[in-house]
N, C-alpha and C positions, 0 to 999 in steps of 0.2 A: 770816785770817791764814795761808792757803795756799791764791796766786790760779790755779799750777797747775801740774802736770807737767810731763814732759813723758818719752811711753814711746816717742821716739828715743833716746834721750838714753842718753849709755855709765855715767849713775848712776840705778843702779834705781832704781824707781816707791818703795820700803821707804820708802831711805836719803833720796831728793827732800821726803815726807815728814818723818825724822827732821829732816833739817836745815830742813827752810823750820821746824816747829816750833823746833830752838834759836836757829835766827836769830830769829823772836818773841821771845822770852826774852829772849835774847843785847841789841836793842834798846828792848825791854822795851813794845812791841806786845803782849804775853802777858806779865799780870802772875799772881806767885804766888796762888790761890783758884782762879783764871779758870776756867772749867769747855771742854775743848774738846770742839768737836763729836762726837757719837757714833761707833762707826763704820760701821752702813750709813749710816747723813749723807756722812761723807766719802768715802766709797766713791763711791755716788752721781752727788756735787757730784763730784770727781773722773771717776766712770767709769772707776773699778777693781778687782780683785773686793775684796771686805770681811776677805778674810783678806791682804791686799793692808796696811791699813790697824789691822789689826788687831797682825802682824810688830810694827809698828814704836810700835805702842803698848807693846805689849814692852817691847818693847826703850829706850826710852826713861825708862822706870819702871827699869826694870830701870838702867837707869846712875844712878837717882835725880829724874831733872827732871819724873815725870809720878805722879802713883800716883791707884789705882780704886780707889770708890767703890759699891761692893756694891746695886746698883738708883738710883745718885745718878748715875753718869760718868765721864769722865775729869776730871784737877782739873791745873794748875798747883805743885806741889811747892813751900815755904818755902823761902826762902836760897840759893836757885841762879841769880839773876838773874850773880853777881860768878861765879861756876865757869861757868856755855855762857857768858858773855863771854867768860872766860876762854882757854876752848876754842875757841874760835868766835875768836880772834883769831890762836891760834899757829896753827890749823890753814890760817889764808885765809895765816897772815905764809911759813907751809911755800910751801905753793903758788907764792904768788908770787914767792919766790924760783927756785922747781926752773924757770917761767915767763924767767923774769927771765936766769937761764942760760943758758937752750935760745938766746935772744933773741942776747946777746951771747956764743953758740958760732958760733948763725949769720949773723952780721958786723953787729943792726943796734943803730946809735949811741941814745946814751944820750936826746938828743936825738927819733930816733924813737921808744922805748920812750916814753919820759916823753906824747909827740903819743898816741898809744893805749890810754896809761892815760886822759890828759884829754876822750878822744874818748867811755870808754866810760863813764865817771863820767859823761859830758854827755845820755848816750846811757837812760832812761825804760826799761828792761830789768826781770826779773826771776828767779832762778837759772834756771841747764837749757836754758834757751826758745836757739831760734839766734839766733845772732849777724849785728846786724844787717846790712844794707846798705856801709849808708854803713864799717860798721869796715873790712866786707873789703873796699871800694878804698879803703881804706888799700895791704893791702902790694900792689899794685899801683902806687902814686900813691908807697910807697919803691923800687919796681921800677928805675922810672921817670926816680927821682932821681938813682940810684947812676949808670945809665948815662951 
């Protein structure tokens, strides 16, 4: 469910946890009624403070995505897949739009942007990880091709 988090990311750890859960629900990897790891179990697995995991779970509960059964654990709520998927897509589209606008403002061509997107899709990566060197090398290639 949560492959890893990046403590060096500009995205707060609790937000990374929240997003991973939302992505798992949106993609169908987590289904209604599925139980999430306990706060202690997940905090140990990720190497973070239990309060960080507890905050993420509380926030997801307030959003209506999770519910807690005292003494039983934390579970994925029913009938939230479509809502969760739409919200994830909305956020991603907004971020992509912003990045494409920045690329256009920096003088990048549609061909360059598409090449980077294609290369990004081909790389097996998780959110919040370091950008692969193969992608970073494209910055230099693009610079050389304009000379």
